[in-house]
C-alpha positions in Angstrom: -10.1 -10.4 -14.0 -12.4 -12.8 -12.4 -15.4 -12.4 -10.0 -13.9 -9.6 -8.0 -12.5 -7.8 -10.9 -15.7 -8.1 -12.9 -17.6 -6.6 -10.0 -15.7 -3.8 -8.4 -16.5 -0.3 -7.8 -14.6 2.2 -9.9 -11.6 0.3 -11.3 -9.2 1.8 -13.8 -6.3 0.3 -15.7 -3.4 2.7 -16.2 -0.6 1.9 -18.5 2.7 3.6 -18.9 5.3 3.0 -21.5 8.8 4.3 -21.0 11.8 4.2 -23.3 14.5 1.7 -22.4 17.9 2.9 -21.4 21.1 2.0 -19.7 21.3 -0.2 -16.6 21.0 1.7 -13.4 22.9 1.3 -10.1 19.9 0.6 -8.0 18.5 -2.9 -8.3 17.7 -6.3 -6.7 21.1 -7.2 -5.3 20.1 -10.7 -4.1 16.9 -12.7 -4.9 17.0 -15.7 -2.6 14.5 -18.5 -2.9 14.4 -20.1 0.6 11.5 -22.5 0.2 10.1 -24.3 -2.9 7.1 -26.6 -2.6 4.2 -28.0 -4.6 1.2 -25.7 -4.2 -1.7 -27.3 -2.5 -0.7 -30.9 -3.2 0.0 -30.5 -6.9 -3.6 -29.4 -7.7 -4.1 -28.9 -11.4 -5.0 -25.4 -12.7 -6.5 -25.9 -16.1 -4.1 -25.9 -19.1 -1.3 -24.5 -17.0 -1.2 -27.7 -14.9 0.1 -27.8 -11.3 1.8 -24.8 -9.7 4.7 -24.5 -7.3 5.1 -22.0 -4.5 8.4 -20.1 -4.1 9.1 -18.1 -0.9 12.2 -16.1 0.0 13.7 -12.7 0.5 14.7 -10.0 -1.9 17.6 -7.8 -0.9 17.6 -4.4 -2.7 19.4 -1.1 -2.8 18.5 2.3 -4.3 20.5 5.3 -5.3 19.2 8.3 -3.3 20.7 10.6 -6.0 18.6 9.2 -8.8 15.7 11.4 -9.7 13.3 8.4 -9.6 14.2 7.9 -6.0 14.9 11.4 -4.7 11.1 11.9 -4.4 11.1 9.4 -1.5 10.8 11.5 1.7 13.8 11.1 4.1 15.7 8.8 1.7 18.6 11.2 2.0 18.5 10.6 5.8 18.6 6.8 5.6 21.9 5.0 6.4 24.0 4.2 3.3 26.2 1.2 2.5 29.8 1.4 1.3 28.6 2.2 -2.2 26.5 5.1 -1.1 23.3 3.2 -1.6 20.4 2.6 0.7 19.7 -1.0 1.6 16.3 -2.6 2.3 14.7 -6.0 1.9 11.4 -7.8 1.8 9.9 -11.3 1.7 8.2 -12.4 -1.5 6.0 -15.2 -2.8 5.8 -16.5 -6.4 3.3 -19.0 -7.7 4.3 -20.4 -11.1 3.5 -23.3 -13.3 5.8 -26.3 -12.6 6.2 -26.6 -16.4 6.9 -23.0 -17.3 6.2 -23.7 -21.0 2.5 -24.2 -20.0 2.3 -20.7 -18.6 1.4 -17.6 -20.5 4.7 -15.8 -19.6 2.8 -12.9 -17.9 3.0 -11.7 -14.3 -0.1 -10.9 -12.2 1.3 -8.9 -9.2 -1.4 -9.1 -6.5 -0.2 -6.4 -4.1 -0.9 -7.2 -0.4 -3.0 -5.1 2.0 -1.1 -4.4 5.2 1.1 -7.3 4.6 -1.8 -9.7 4.1 -2.0 -11.4 0.7 -5.4 -10.4 -0.8 -5.8 -13.8 -2.4 -5.1 -15.8 0.8 -2.3 -17.7 -0.9 -0.3 -18.2 2.3 -3.2 -19.4 4.4 -5.2 -21.5 1.9 -5.4 -25.2 2.6 -7.5 -26.4 -0.3 -7.6 -25.7 -4.1 -11.2 -24.8 -3.7 -10.4 -21.8 -1.5 -8.0 -20.4 -4.1 -10.2 -21.2 -7.1 -12.7 -18.7 -5.9 -10.1 -15.9 -6.0 -8.7 -13.8 -8.8 -5.4 -15.5 -8.4 -7.1 -18.8 -8.9 -8.7 -17.7 -12.1 -5.4 -16.1 -13.3 -3.6 -19.4 -12.6 -6.0 -21.3 -14.9 -4.9 -18.8 -17.6 -1.2 -19.5 -17.0 -0.3 -16.3 -15.1 2.7 -16.3 -12.7 1.4 -14.8 -9.4 3.8 -12.5 -7.5 3.5 -10.6 -4.2 6.1 -8.9 -1.9 6.0 -6.8 1.2 5.9 -3.0 0.8 4.7 -1.7 4.2 7.4 -1.3 6.8 5.3 -0.8 10.0 3.6 -4.2 10.2 4.7 -6.7 12.8 5.9 -9.7 10.8 4.3 -13.2 11.1 4.6 -16.4 9.2 1.7 -15.6 6.9 2.3 -11.9 6.0 4.7 -10.0 3.8 6.4 -7.1 5.5 9.2 -4.9 4.1 12.3 -4.2 6.2 12.7 -0.5 5.6 15.4 1.7 7.2 14.8 4.5 9.7 15.8 8.1 9.0 18.4 9.9 11.2 20.0 13.3 11.4 23.3 13.7 9.5 25.2 13.3 12.9 23.4 10.0 13.6 21.0 11.6 16.1 17.2 11.0 16.0 14.8 12.9 13.8 12.0 14.1 16.0 8.7 15.5 15.0 5.0 15.6 15.9 2.9 12.5 15.6 -0.9 12.2 16.0 -3.0 9.1 16.7 -6.7 8.9 17.2 -8.6 6.2 19.1 -12.3 5.6 18.6 -12.8 1.8 19.1 -11.2 1.1 22.5 -13.0 -1.5 24.7 -14.9 0.4 27.4 -13.1 -0.1 30.7 -9.8 -0.9 29.1 -6.8 1.1 30.2 -4.0 0.6 27.7 -3.2 0.6 24.0 -0.1 0.7 21.9 0.4 4.2 20.5 -0.6 3.3 16.9 -3.8 1.8 18.2 -3.6 -1.6 16.5 -1.7 -4.5 18.0 -0.4 -5.7 14.6 1.5 -2.5 13.9 4.6 -0.8 15.1 4.3 2.6 17.0 6.6 5.5 16.6 8.5 5.9 19.8 7.9 8.9 22.0 11.0 11.1 22.1 9.8 12.7 25.4 7.7 10.7 27.8 6.8 13.7 30.0 3.0 13.9 29.5 3.0 17.6 30.2 4.8 18.0 26.8 2.1 16.1 24.9 -1.6 16.6 24.3 -4.2 13.9 25.1 -7.9 14.9 24.6 -11.3 13.4 24.5 -14.5 14.4 22.6 -18.0 13.1 21.9 -17.8 13.3 18.1 -15.4 14.1 15.3 -16.2 17.8 15.3 -17.1 18.1 19.0 -15.1 20.2 21.4 -12.0 18.6 22.7 -11.5 18.3 26.5 -7.9 18.1 27.7 -7.1 15.0 29.8 -4.7 16.3 32.5 -1.1 15.0 32.2 -1.4 13.3 35.6 -4.3 11.1 34.4 -2.2 9.2 31.8 1.3 8.0 31.0 3.4 6.4 28.3 3.5 2.7 29.1 1.3 -0.3 29.5 -1.2 -0.8 32.4 -3.5 -3.8 31.7 -5.4 -3.3 35.0 -5.0 0.4 35.6 -2.5 2.8 37.1 -1.2 0.3 39.7 0.0 -2.0 36.9 1.8 0.7 34.9 5.1 -0.3 33.3 6.6 2.8 31.6 7.8 2.5 28.0 8.0 4.7 24.8 5.5 2.9 22.6 2.3 2.5 24.6 -0.3 4.6 26.3 -2.0 4.1 29.7 -5.2 6.0 30.5 -5.7 5.8 34.3 -9.5 6.5 34.1 -10.2 3.9 31.4 -11.4 4.3 27.9 -15.1 4.8 26.9 -15.7 3.4 23.4 -18.4 6.0 22.7 -15.7 8.7 22.8 -12.9 9.8 20.5 -9.5 10.2 21.9 -6.6 12.1 20.3 -2.9 11.9 21.2 -0.3 14.4 19.8 3.3 13.8 20.9 6.8 14.2 19.8 8.0 11.0 18.0 11.4 9.9 16.9 13.0 7.7 14.2 10.6 7.8 11.2 10.5 4.8 8.9 11.4 5.7 5.3 8.0 4.3 4.2 8.1 5.7 0.7 10.7 3.0 -0.1 7.7 0.6 -0.2 7.1 1.9 -3.7 10.6 0.9 -4.7 10.1 -2.7 -3.5 7.1 -3.2 -5.9 8.9 -1.4 -8.7 12.3 -3.2 -8.4 11.0 -6.7 -7.7 8.6 -6.6 -10.6 11.3 -5.1 -12.9 13.8 -7.8 -11.8 11.4 -10.7 -12.5 10.4 -9.1 -15.9 13.8 -8.1 -17.3 16.8 -9.6 -15.5 18.4 -13.1 -16.0 20.2 -13.1 -12.6 21.0 -11.0 -9.5 24.3 -9.6 -8.5 25.1 -12.7 -6.5 24.6 -14.9 -9.6 21.2 -16.3 -8.5 19.1 -17.0 -11.6 15.7 -15.3 -12.0 13.4 -18.0 -10.8 10.8 -17.4 -13.5 13.3 -18.8 -16.0 11.5 -17.7 -19.2 11.0 -14.3 -20.7 8.1 -12.3 -19.4 6.0 -10.6 -22.1 3.6 -8.6 -19.9 3.2 -7.6 -16.2 0.0 -6.4 -14.5 -0.6 -5.2 -10.9 -3.8 -5.0 -8.9 -4.7 -4.1 -5.4 -7.8 -3.3 -3.5 -8.9 -0.9 -0.8 -5.7 0.4 0.9 -3.6 -1.2 -1.8 -5.7 0.4 -4.5 -4.8 3.8 -3.0 -1.1 2.6 -2.8 -1.1 1.8 -6.5 -2.7 5.1 -7.3 0.2 6.9 -5.6 2.7 4.4 -7.2 1.5 5.8 -10.5 1.2 9.4 -9.4 4.8 9.5 -8.1 6.3 7.9 -11.2 7.3 4.5 -9.9 6.1 2.6 -13.0 9.4 3.6 -14.6 12.4 1.7 -13.2 15.9 3.2 -12.8 16.8 1.9 -16.3 14.0 3.9 -17.7 11.9 0.8 -18.5 8.2 0.3 -18.1 7.4 -1.9 -15.1 3.7 -2.8 -15.4 1.7 -2.7 -18.6 -1.5 -2.3 -16.7 -2.5 -1.4 -13.1 -5.9 -2.0 -11.6 -6.7 -0.1 -8.3 -10.0 -1.5 -7.2 -12.5 -0.7 -4.4 -10.3 2.1 -3.4 -12.7 4.9 -4.3 -10.7 8.1 -4.3 -8.4 7.1 -1.6 -4.6 7.7 -1.7 -2.4 6.2 1.1 0.2 9.0 1.3 2.9 6.8 2.7 5.5 9.1 1.3 5.6 11.4 4.3 7.6 11.6 7.5 6.1 9.5 10.2 3.7 7.8 7.8 0.9 5.6 9.2 -0.4 3.5 6.3 -2.8 1.6 8.6 -5.0 4.6 9.6 -7.4 6.1 7.1 -10.2 8.8 7.1 -13.7 7.6 7.8 -17.0 9.4 8.0 -17.3 9.7 11.8 -13.6 9.8 12.8 -10.1 10.3 11.7 -11.0 13.1 9.2 -7.6 14.6 9.4 -5.5 11.6 8.5 -3.4 11.7 5.4 -4.8 8.5 3.9 -7.8 10.2 2.6 -9.6 11.4 -0.6 -7.9 14.3 -2.3 -9.0 16.2 -5.4 -8.8 15.7 -8.2 -10.8 12.5 -7.8 -10.3 11.1 -11.3 -7.3 10.6 -13.5 -8.3 13.6 -15.6 -7.8 17.0 -14.0 -11.2 18.7 -13.9 -12.9 21.8 -12.5 -16.3 22.3 -11.0 -18.5 23.8 -13.7 -20.4 25.6 -11.0 -17.4 27.4 -9.7 -13.6 27.3 -9.2 -11.8 24.2 -7.8 -11.9 20.5 -8.4 -15.2 18.8 -9.1 -16.9 16.3 -6.9 -20.4 15.4 -5.8 -21.3 13.7 -2.5 -19.8 10.4 -1.5 -20.4 6.7 -1.4 -19.1 5.9 2.1 -15.7 7.3 3.2 -13.9 6.6 0.0 -16.2 9.0 -1.9 -16.6 6.6 -4.8 -19.4 8.5 -6.5 -16.9 11.1 -7.7 -15.9 8.7 -10.5 -19.5 8.0 -11.5 -21.6 11.1 -10.8 -23.3 13.2 -13.5 -23.5 16.9 -13.1 -27.0 18.2 -13.9 -26.9 19.4 -17.5 -23.1 19.1 -17.7 -22.3 15.4 -18.1 -20.1 12.8 -16.4 -16.6 13.1 -15.3 -14.4 11.9 -18.1 -11.0 10.4 -17.8 -8.1 10.7 -20.3 -8.1 8.3 -23.2 -5.3 6.3 -21.6 -7.5 5.3 -18.6 -10.6 3.3 -19.4 -13.2 1.5 -17.3 -16.0 -0.7 -18.7 -19.3 -1.8 -17.3 -19.6 -5.1 -15.6 -22.4 -7.5 -15.9 -23.5 -6.7 -12.3 -25.3 -3.8 -10.7 -25.4 -3.5 -6.9 -27.9 -1.4 -5.1 -26.8 -0.3 -1.6 -28.5 2.9 -0.7 -27.9 4.8 -3.9 -27.5 2.6 -7.0 -23.8 1.9 -7.7 -22.7 0.9 -11.2 -19.8 -1.5 -10.7 -17.1 -1.1 -13.3 -14.0 -3.0 -14.4 -11.3 -1.9 -16.8 -11.7 -4.2 -19.8 -9.3 -2.8 -22.3 -5.6 -2.0 -22.2 -4.6 1.4 -23.5 -1.1 2.7 -23.8 -0.1 5.8 -21.9 3.1 7.1 -23.3 5.5 9.4 -21.5 8.5 10.8 -23.4 11.8 10.6 -21.6 12.2 13.3 -19.1 8.5 14.3 -19.2 7.5 15.1 -15.6 3.8 15.0 -16.2 1.9 12.9 -13.7 -1.4 11.2 -13.8 -3.8 11.2 -10.9 
């Protein structure tokens, strides 16, 4: 759209059109605006004029029996309300023209990365800061900017957007227990403790069994190096900021008595409990965008704060969120439960071939595969690497050549000798930007500059990668 979207690696716009149908049971139940304020002192944004910032909480429910939701892993194991629905909620932000008639009646849904708004809209203090972002440019064109939490394992702060998603339990209310794996490669040398997830800003899945003899903790010199077992009596579940003598046992931290070495790779495999139904994150994006686009009010009678009809809606996200949006498309979430198209266009940018794979039990959206570590994490690059399904002309299997960094971006752009480039379906288009960046191998930066319709007949289960 603006500087970033005119200079991004491997962007694609994907559009889906779905026939309209009857109102579904799952929806935004309450859309509560809790704070309304002038944005950055009433700064003027071109012809759209000043904007206002709305912040609040969206309360949602989904029907686990609906085919559009039944794909969500562990949804059937989430607690249900009196109507048989699964409840969840998320904070949101909306930036809209104070005078809605000066807007263009279109939504730019800038999906956050790990709860952090990519445009810095919740932390900006001057209009100059925002003007340099894609949201700033979109505001000069009259777009309404929307974002809402989707990831459920981030620790909430005053400046992030974190979804409140349910945990999954056995039918009798008992815990669901299963294997969990974390890898640590960047610990401070001489430090003794970390939360199990490995990053302080994220929740860890609790250990179902804190007997270290029933878990596996290893160390190795490199990703494919031999693993050496760390004896069970050399570590514990708990915190120990100064070593073993300071150990306070718990179920969400790890204490290594001998201290970490940041030149090593450590791996912990243990039995975890109470998985988050992380796949519901896709439903937050789908249902909030659908509500703002199509509904006049929520079940409680609160009016849609956008006030005027929305003619188009677009979503964009970068890096982790680009992979999130790719799975959002792949799993069919661009169709709401009333069989309506949610977004007219979706731009996953600087995500390479990454897919986040949050729709699994004990999902860990924060971790991703890199060149020198974490190769076995689910957030990774999976073939096929383009929206078209292709095969390697030199043999069986999906086609790919090399990689640009850990997201293997070159698979979108590489040419096979004597064969030609990887082509996408006509519904997915990318155009060449005005910029070329050389960083090691030359990388042509692309941006989707046309909108194409991708039509799916009702009941068609075809998916697009």
